[in-house]
Rosetta silent file (secondary structure, phi, psi, omega in degrees, C-alpha in Angstrom):
SEQUENCE: XXXXXXXXXXXXXXXXXXXXXXXXXXXXXXXXXXXXXXXXXXXXXXXXXXXXXXXXXXXXXXXXXXXXXXXXXXXXXXXXXXXXXXXXXXXXXXXXXXXXXXXXXXXXXXXXXXXXXXXXXXXXXXXXXXXXXXXXXXXXXXXXXXXXXXXXXXXXXXXXXXXXXXXXXXXXXXXXXXXXXXXXXXXXXXXXXXXXXXXXXXXXXXXXXXXXXXXXXXXXXXXXXXXXXXX
SCORE:     score description
SCORE:     0.000 S_00000001
   1 L     0.000  -43.275 -177.868   94.222  176.920  -12.253 S_00000001
   2 H   -59.140  -40.621 -179.174   95.242  179.370   -9.576 S_00000001
   3 H   -64.105  -35.754  179.420   96.601  181.772  -12.176 S_00000001
   4 H   -66.686  -42.543 -177.930   93.322  181.753  -14.079 S_00000001
   5 H   -74.111  -30.117 -173.679   91.294  182.547  -10.974 S_00000001
   6 H   -58.428  -33.921 -172.738   93.822  185.038   -9.678 S_00000001
   7 H   -64.496  -26.848 -177.279   93.067  187.625  -12.350 S_00000001
   8 H   -63.952  -32.238 -179.976   89.542  188.259  -11.060 S_00000001
   9 H  -104.030   14.316 -173.438   90.890  189.782   -7.855 S_00000001
  10 H   -61.115  -43.113 -176.682   93.967  191.340   -9.409 S_00000001
  11 H   -64.472  -33.981  176.767   92.777  194.933   -9.166 S_00000001
  12 H   -65.625  -42.091 -179.616   92.034  194.442   -5.448 S_00000001
  13 H   -68.047  -38.288  178.484   95.521  193.036   -4.871 S_00000001
  14 H   -63.388  -42.939  179.016   97.108  195.846   -6.869 S_00000001
  15 H   -63.269  -41.335  178.744   95.187  198.424   -4.807 S_00000001
  16 H   -63.235  -38.484  176.726   96.275  196.710   -1.577 S_00000001
  17 H   -59.819  -45.525 -179.763   99.915  196.873   -2.752 S_00000001
  18 H   -65.176  -42.159  179.748   99.599  200.626   -3.322 S_00000001
  19 H   -63.308  -36.847  177.366   97.898  201.128    0.042 S_00000001
  20 H   -64.640  -42.142  178.623  100.715  199.263    1.780 S_00000001
  21 H   -64.832  -31.796  175.782  103.302  201.519    0.092 S_00000001
  22 H   -69.332  -42.261  179.641  101.291  204.521    1.296 S_00000001
  23 H   -60.879  -38.677 -179.374  101.205  203.164    4.854 S_00000001
  24 L   -80.754   -0.476  176.732  104.994  202.753    4.840 S_00000001
  25 L    80.095    8.955  178.231  105.404  206.317    3.593 S_00000001
  26 L   -72.727  -44.435  175.917  106.957  205.301    0.264 S_00000001
  27 L   -99.481  118.765  176.439  104.055  206.861   -1.655 S_00000001
  28 L  -110.453  -26.147 -174.999  103.174  210.337   -0.416 S_00000001
  29 L   -84.120  131.040  175.837  101.721  211.735   -3.635 S_00000001
  30 H   -61.815  -40.084 -177.949   98.036  211.238   -4.433 S_00000001
  31 H   -63.800  -44.336  179.228   98.843  211.344   -8.150 S_00000001
  32 H   -62.579  -42.237  178.650  101.480  208.585   -7.874 S_00000001
  33 H   -60.926  -43.965 -179.212   99.034  206.427   -5.883 S_00000001
  34 H   -61.252  -44.664 -177.326   96.325  206.959   -8.515 S_00000001
  35 H   -66.756  -43.241 -179.789   98.631  206.025  -11.384 S_00000001
  36 H   -69.361  -25.574  173.740   99.983  202.907   -9.642 S_00000001
  37 H   -74.542  -34.945 -175.948   96.415  201.829   -8.873 S_00000001
  38 H   -74.567  -39.034  178.279   95.379  202.388  -12.488 S_00000001
  39 L   -92.206  105.415 -176.253   98.284  200.451  -14.037 S_00000001
  40 L   -73.475  115.203 -178.227   97.901  196.889  -12.709 S_00000001
  41 H   -61.151  -26.040 -179.865  101.380  195.514  -12.011 S_00000001
  42 H   -61.439  -22.771  178.913  100.017  192.004  -12.482 S_00000001
  43 H   -76.595  -10.169 -171.156   99.816  192.599  -16.232 S_00000001
  44 L  -115.459   -4.774  179.631  103.589  193.146  -16.364 S_00000001
  45 L  -101.636  132.819 -178.013  105.031  190.277  -14.319 S_00000001
  46 L   -56.434  151.831  178.980  105.623  186.960  -16.123 S_00000001
  47 L   -52.067  139.433  179.574  103.247  184.080  -15.308 S_00000001
  48 L    93.795  -12.819  177.954  104.112  182.326  -12.077 S_00000001
  49 L   -81.950  173.816  177.596  105.517  185.479  -10.477 S_00000001
  50 L  -116.028   85.926 -168.027  104.082  187.307   -7.480 S_00000001
  51 L   -65.153  -21.431 -174.729  103.439  190.771   -8.916 S_00000001
  52 L  -101.077    2.640  172.510  102.152  192.381   -5.737 S_00000001
  53 L   -77.215  143.634 -179.125  105.040  191.336   -3.468 S_00000001
  54 L   -82.992   72.128 -175.005  107.444  194.166   -2.725 S_00000001
  55 L  -153.698  145.701  173.741  110.366  192.429   -4.367 S_00000001
  56 L   -69.895  155.497 -179.709  112.222  192.560   -7.692 S_00000001
  57 E  -139.886  147.125  177.927  111.535  189.658  -10.046 S_00000001
  58 E   -68.789  139.679  175.306  113.258  188.051  -12.986 S_00000001
  59 E  -121.194   16.269 -178.011  111.701  188.742  -16.379 S_00000001
  60 E    86.144  168.680  177.161  114.206  186.619  -18.342 S_00000001
  61 L    60.015   31.021 -177.553  117.212  187.727  -20.424 S_00000001
  62 L    56.244   33.284  177.917  119.162  188.479  -17.200 S_00000001
  63 E  -120.695  162.275  178.463  116.768  191.358  -16.557 S_00000001
  64 E  -135.190  160.502  163.913  114.420  192.125  -13.674 S_00000001
  65 E   -99.091  130.351 -176.794  111.367  194.203  -12.891 S_00000001
  66 L   -64.032  161.269  175.667  112.173  196.400   -9.901 S_00000001
  67 L   -64.814  149.449  179.574  110.330  196.071   -6.606 S_00000001
  68 H   -52.905  -36.214 -177.687  107.150  198.166   -6.318 S_00000001
  69 H   -67.527  -29.002  177.940  108.730  200.430   -3.689 S_00000001
  70 H   -73.589  -40.641  176.088  111.513  201.364   -6.124 S_00000001
  71 H   -60.892  -43.501  179.126  109.031  202.178   -8.869 S_00000001
  72 H   -62.229  -43.554 -179.094  107.059  204.287   -6.399 S_00000001
  73 H   -61.042  -41.544 -179.489  110.200  206.078   -5.220 S_00000001
  74 H   -69.104  -38.917  176.214  111.201  206.944   -8.796 S_00000001
  75 H   -62.706  -40.764  178.177  107.703  208.194   -9.636 S_00000001
  76 H   -63.849  -44.116 -178.477  107.776  210.381   -6.531 S_00000001
  77 H   -65.081  -30.623 -175.637  111.223  211.786   -7.390 S_00000001
  78 H   -99.545   -2.837 -169.604  110.150  212.584  -10.957 S_00000001
  79 H   -51.505  -45.741 -177.507  106.566  213.708  -10.325 S_00000001
  80 H   -64.937  -17.713 -178.745  107.179  217.429  -10.878 S_00000001
  81 H  -107.494   16.605  178.038  108.802  216.570  -14.219 S_00000001
  82 L  -125.856   36.899 -179.494  105.945  214.274  -15.293 S_00000001
  83 L   -79.157  157.547  179.925  103.246  216.899  -15.645 S_00000001
  84 L   -51.210  133.368  179.222  100.707  216.728  -18.491 S_00000001
  85 L    92.051   -8.109 -179.053  102.318  217.626  -21.804 S_00000001
  86 L   -84.800  169.209  179.806  105.880  216.830  -20.702 S_00000001
  87 E  -113.250  137.089 -179.079  108.315  214.339  -22.283 S_00000001
  88 E  -135.124  139.797  176.784  109.817  211.380  -20.443 S_00000001
  89 E  -114.780  127.674  177.797  112.410  208.786  -21.438 S_00000001
  90 E  -111.648  107.243 -176.444  112.488  205.371  -19.732 S_00000001
  91 E   -90.998  126.845 -174.745  115.862  203.681  -20.319 S_00000001
  92 L    74.832   54.314 -168.695  115.835  199.889  -19.902 S_00000001
  93 L   -71.013  -15.532  169.629  112.051  199.822  -20.079 S_00000001
  94 L    55.800 -116.931 -177.202  111.898  196.026  -19.516 S_00000001
  95 L   -74.413  -16.060 -176.934  108.294  194.926  -18.951 S_00000001
  96 L    90.734   -1.602 -176.057  106.929  198.372  -19.841 S_00000001
  97 H   -58.758  -54.472 -175.222  105.325  198.843  -16.409 S_00000001
  98 H   -71.264  -32.329  176.226  106.965  202.106  -15.455 S_00000001
  99 H   -60.252  -40.179  177.597  106.766  203.430  -19.022 S_00000001
 100 H   -64.978  -41.700  176.364  102.995  202.912  -18.812 S_00000001
 101 H   -61.111  -45.001  178.612  102.877  204.774  -15.481 S_00000001
 102 H   -58.934  -42.436 -178.295  104.894  207.617  -17.005 S_00000001
 103 H   -59.572  -42.013  177.883  102.510  207.760  -19.965 S_00000001
 104 H   -65.063  -36.470 -179.196   99.524  208.255  -17.656 S_00000001
 105 H   -64.694  -46.814 -175.585  101.391  210.991  -15.787 S_00000001
 106 H   -84.917  -16.910  175.815  102.267  213.045  -18.892 S_00000001
 107 L    74.422  173.146 -177.689   98.983  212.249  -20.648 S_00000001
 108 L   -66.027  -19.856  176.798   98.219  211.967  -24.362 S_00000001
 109 L   -82.579   -9.203  175.935   99.410  215.538  -24.889 S_00000001
 110 L   -98.678 -163.090 -179.188  102.838  214.504  -23.559 S_00000001
 111 E  -145.995  123.115  175.826  105.274  211.868  -24.797 S_00000001
 112 E  -114.992  123.431 -175.314  106.493  208.719  -23.006 S_00000001
 113 E  -122.326  124.400  173.950  109.358  206.860  -24.690 S_00000001
 114 E  -105.161  140.122  178.064  110.726  203.486  -23.591 S_00000001
 115 E  -126.791  129.036 -176.769  114.100  202.203  -24.797 S_00000001
 116 E  -148.340  133.907 -175.752  115.124  198.549  -24.395 S_00000001
 117 L   -92.693   -1.802  176.372  117.871  196.628  -26.226 S_00000001
 118 L   -98.222  109.324 -175.299  116.342  193.141  -25.958 S_00000001
 119 H   -55.466  -37.741 -178.994  113.880  192.803  -28.871 S_00000001
 120 H   -63.675  -35.061  178.153  111.868  190.081  -27.103 S_00000001
 121 H   -71.980  -35.564  175.493  111.279  192.401  -24.127 S_00000001
 122 H   -61.276  -43.912  179.835  110.183  195.211  -26.441 S_00000001
 123 H   -64.419  -47.672 -177.638  107.662  192.817  -28.010 S_00000001
 124 H   -69.737  -36.518  179.620  106.353  191.454  -24.696 S_00000001
 125 H   -66.277  -36.265  176.892  106.232  194.891  -23.046 S_00000001
 126 H   -62.782  -41.684  177.259  104.168  196.219  -25.947 S_00000001
 127 H   -64.492  -40.190  177.715  101.709  193.343  -25.427 S_00000001
 128 H   -59.055  -47.394 -177.050  101.628  194.078  -21.676 S_00000001
 129 H   -64.028  -35.314  179.455  100.834  197.738  -22.275 S_00000001
 130 H   -60.229  -26.847 -179.939   98.063  196.810  -24.731 S_00000001
 131 L   -87.422   -7.875 -170.891   96.258  195.068  -21.829 S_00000001
 132 L  -101.564  176.900  178.776   96.689  198.050  -19.489 S_00000001
 133 L   -68.388  -10.603  179.007   95.064  201.439  -18.968 S_00000001
 134 L   -89.959    0.425 -176.893   97.883  202.983  -21.038 S_00000001
 135 H   -53.908  -42.260 -179.407   96.768  201.142  -24.213 S_00000001
 136 H   -59.572  -30.549 -179.284   95.079  204.219  -25.782 S_00000001
 137 H   -77.305  -25.277  171.977   98.380  206.102  -25.609 S_00000001
 138 H   -68.045  -39.491 -179.103  100.147  203.267  -27.408 S_00000001
 139 H   -68.392  -40.294 -176.037   97.474  203.574  -30.097 S_00000001
 140 H   -87.099   -3.065  175.518   97.707  207.371  -30.449 S_00000001
 141 L    87.242    1.420  177.744  101.526  207.339  -30.460 S_00000001
 142 L   -79.723   -9.251  172.777  102.058  209.358  -27.273 S_00000001
 143 E  -127.646  128.898  178.114  103.624  206.191  -25.780 S_00000001
 144 E  -145.850  149.487  177.230  106.202  204.178  -27.728 S_00000001
 145 E  -120.258  133.573 -175.176  108.812  201.498  -27.003 S_00000001
 146 E  -126.822  146.227  172.798  111.938  201.234  -29.156 S_00000001
 147 E   -82.994  115.546 -178.953  114.746  198.706  -29.607 S_00000001
 148 L  -168.142  163.779  174.542  117.941  200.652  -28.900 S_00000001
 149 L   -78.161  112.158 -176.048  120.997  200.898  -26.650 S_00000001
 150 H   -59.185  -24.449 -179.856  119.715  202.800  -23.637 S_00000001
 151 H   -65.524  -19.341  178.067  123.142  204.314  -22.992 S_00000001
 152 H   -96.987   -2.630 -179.400  122.550  206.378  -26.129 S_00000001
 153 L    66.516 -148.738  176.831  119.045  207.419  -25.064 S_00000001
 154 L  -143.161   80.919 -171.361  116.560  208.282  -27.813 S_00000001
 155 H   -62.101  -22.787 -176.840  117.770  211.554  -29.379 S_00000001
 156 H   -56.104  -32.842 -176.190  114.918  211.713  -31.923 S_00000001
 157 H  -113.969    9.525  177.335  112.486  213.039  -29.305 S_00000001
 158 L   -69.289  158.524    3.439  114.911  214.877  -27.007 S_00000001
 159 L   -86.205  159.549 -177.170  115.045  216.957  -24.937 S_00000001
 160 E  -110.197  141.411  174.709  113.185  215.249  -22.089 S_00000001
 161 E   -70.674  -31.273  177.519  111.703  216.810  -18.953 S_00000001
 162 E  -145.818  145.906  176.405  112.512  213.587  -17.110 S_00000001
 163 E  -130.746  129.913  174.479  114.661  210.531  -17.681 S_00000001
 164 E  -115.286  134.246  177.599  114.450  207.304  -15.684 S_00000001
 165 E  -117.520  123.579 -173.652  117.160  204.667  -15.971 S_00000001
 166 E   -98.985   17.614  176.531  116.235  201.170  -14.801 S_00000001
 167 E  -147.211  155.351 -171.431  119.739  199.663  -14.746 S_00000001
 168 E   -86.291  125.459  176.875  122.987  200.669  -13.053 S_00000001
 169 E   -97.624  147.963  176.209  125.609  202.512  -15.085 S_00000001
 170 L   -64.739  -31.582  169.844  129.279  202.710  -14.009 S_00000001
 171 L  -148.008  169.248 -177.086  128.931  206.449  -14.570 S_00000001
 172 L   -72.314  120.858 -179.473  126.169  208.722  -15.861 S_00000001
 173 L   -61.803  130.830 -177.666  126.087  208.433  -19.679 S_00000001
 174 H   -60.440  -36.664 -179.263  126.902  211.764  -21.306 S_00000001
 175 H   -59.575  -35.765 -179.152  124.256  211.191  -24.009 S_00000001
 176 H   -73.052  -37.441  175.546  121.536  211.100  -21.344 S_00000001
 177 H   -61.650  -42.218  179.399  122.732  214.320  -19.723 S_00000001
 178 H   -63.042  -35.037 -176.503  122.676  215.959  -23.157 S_00000001
 179 H   -84.139   -3.570  177.201  119.113  214.755  -23.796 S_00000001
 180 E   -83.488  130.907 -177.877  117.844  216.142  -20.467 S_00000001
 181 E   -71.455  144.905  170.279  116.048  219.445  -20.868 S_00000001
 182 E   -55.067  129.704 -173.312  117.235  222.482  -18.860 S_00000001
 183 E    91.406   -3.692 -177.433  115.023  222.381  -15.764 S_00000001
 184 E   -91.796  174.167 -177.642  114.660  218.600  -16.145 S_00000001
 185 E  -138.196  139.688  173.941  115.542  215.709  -13.836 S_00000001
 186 E  -120.172  140.520  173.643  117.062  212.258  -14.302 S_00000001
 187 E  -117.044  121.963 -173.366  116.964  209.393  -11.804 S_00000001
 188 E  -147.652  130.477  172.344  119.696  206.813  -12.408 S_00000001
 189 E   -76.987  133.689 -177.663  121.409  204.079  -10.372 S_00000001
 190 E  -129.656  134.292  177.976  125.189  204.467  -10.627 S_00000001
 191 E   137.107  172.231  178.401  127.900  202.061   -9.526 S_00000001
 192 L  -112.591  -85.669  178.324  129.115  198.493   -9.979 S_00000001
 193 L   -69.670  -48.285  177.239  129.332  196.466   -6.752 S_00000001
 194 L  -107.312  132.145 -175.890  127.923  199.315   -4.666 S_00000001
 195 E  -125.894  145.992  173.586  125.276  201.486   -6.284 S_00000001
 196 E  -121.680  137.373  171.524  123.603  204.766   -5.416 S_00000001
 197 E   -79.078  114.630 -175.864  120.341  206.035   -6.880 S_00000001
 198 E  -102.988  141.765  175.504  121.371  209.467   -8.107 S_00000001
 199 E  -107.543  117.069 -175.519  119.112  212.429   -8.774 S_00000001
 200 E  -109.662  116.640  178.215  120.496  214.561  -11.603 S_00000001
 201 E  -110.227  128.544  174.646  119.020  218.040  -12.015 S_00000001
 202 E   -98.899  119.307 -177.899  119.841  220.197  -15.014 S_00000001
 203 L   -70.893  161.468  177.986  119.509  223.866  -14.104 S_00000001
 204 L   -55.334  -29.171  179.653  117.890  226.333  -16.516 S_00000001
 205 L   -83.862    2.877  177.668  121.402  227.592  -17.408 S_00000001
 206 L    93.298  -10.068  176.837  122.422  224.055  -18.420 S_00000001
 207 L   -73.231  156.543 -171.845  124.632  223.347  -15.389 S_00000001
 208 E  -122.395  134.670  172.165  124.103  219.980  -13.673 S_00000001
 209 E  -118.406  145.366 -177.843  123.833  219.011  -10.004 S_00000001
 210 E  -130.746  132.954  173.920  123.910  215.415   -8.747 S_00000001
 211 E  -134.562  154.867  176.853  122.893  214.070   -5.343 S_00000001
 212 E   -87.610  131.854  178.837  122.618  210.590   -3.846 S_00000001
 213 E   -96.424  -50.772 -177.478  119.123  209.522   -2.866 S_00000001
 214 E  -164.738  159.304  174.365  119.615  205.975   -1.530 S_00000001
 215 E   -78.033  139.118 -175.102  121.718  202.823   -1.886 S_00000001
 216 E  -139.403  174.361  176.092  120.247  200.395   -4.416 S_00000001
 217 L  -139.002  105.889 -179.721  120.872  197.130   -6.243 S_00000001
 218 L  -122.439  159.629  170.699  120.098  197.056   -9.981 S_00000001
 219 L   -68.827  156.817 -176.226  121.211  194.894  -12.888 S_00000001
 220 E   -73.044  145.592  170.492  123.969  196.574  -14.934 S_00000001
 221 L   -84.485  107.931 -170.102  123.302  198.977  -17.794 S_00000001
 222 L  -144.746 -172.253  177.021  125.382  197.266  -20.438 S_00000001
 223 L   -75.476  160.836  177.349  125.415  196.069  -24.032 S_00000001
 224 H   -57.401  -47.402 -177.939  122.869  193.531  -25.274 S_00000001
 225 H   -61.943  -45.033 -179.309  125.589  190.883  -25.749 S_00000001
 226 H   -63.675  -38.612  179.905  127.074  191.413  -22.296 S_00000001
 227 H   -66.211  -46.073 -176.451  123.638  191.196  -20.694 S_00000001
 228 H   -69.710  -22.307 -176.954  122.627  188.012  -22.484 S_00000001
 229 L  -108.702   11.653  177.367  125.929  186.294  -21.711 S_00000001
 230 L   -76.523  156.104 -176.791  126.337  187.336  -18.065 S_00000001
 231 L   -72.965    0.000    0.000  126.362  184.575  -15.457 S_00000001
């Protein structure tokens, strides 16, 4: 019963979540705040979860949806590379939440591509997006989710102005560096036991610089079989 009633105030709770992230200084950008207010996180968290708590949550298949502050941080880091008309790749798109946010940032004249290797998550994330403010972009094809190994990216629509990786790789996959446009930026957690969120910038001449942003804890970027059979 509570879940049925909860939806009526969902937009208020989502707005309060964004305002809290602004108060704590996680969200500084007006554009990021607008997008996170527009895409209701409650549509992307499985029933019984607490979508507006600042905490990661299980979405099944040994996968998680990151905490809101991590999504906000990644949107802030990528904002300049998520301008209208740009292309963005979301690796390990999971629930589709951040892919939907990216789609609003780049607009219908841009291209937002999600890649996820668990077919059931691709199906459920597509349904989630259909209920959200990003639904028109799913319809017009400027937003799409594909079943694929994220470590290989999605070369069909490369190069990308920005790439977000939602799982930790032992090292930065070469395929993703190749698919990053000169002048583009990738945000990726790297490490096994200890992980750092790395910001990868590809210079206009094609050279690459990498810096550590913060220590993080993500599920591993791995094969479908390894993910489904991990403890």
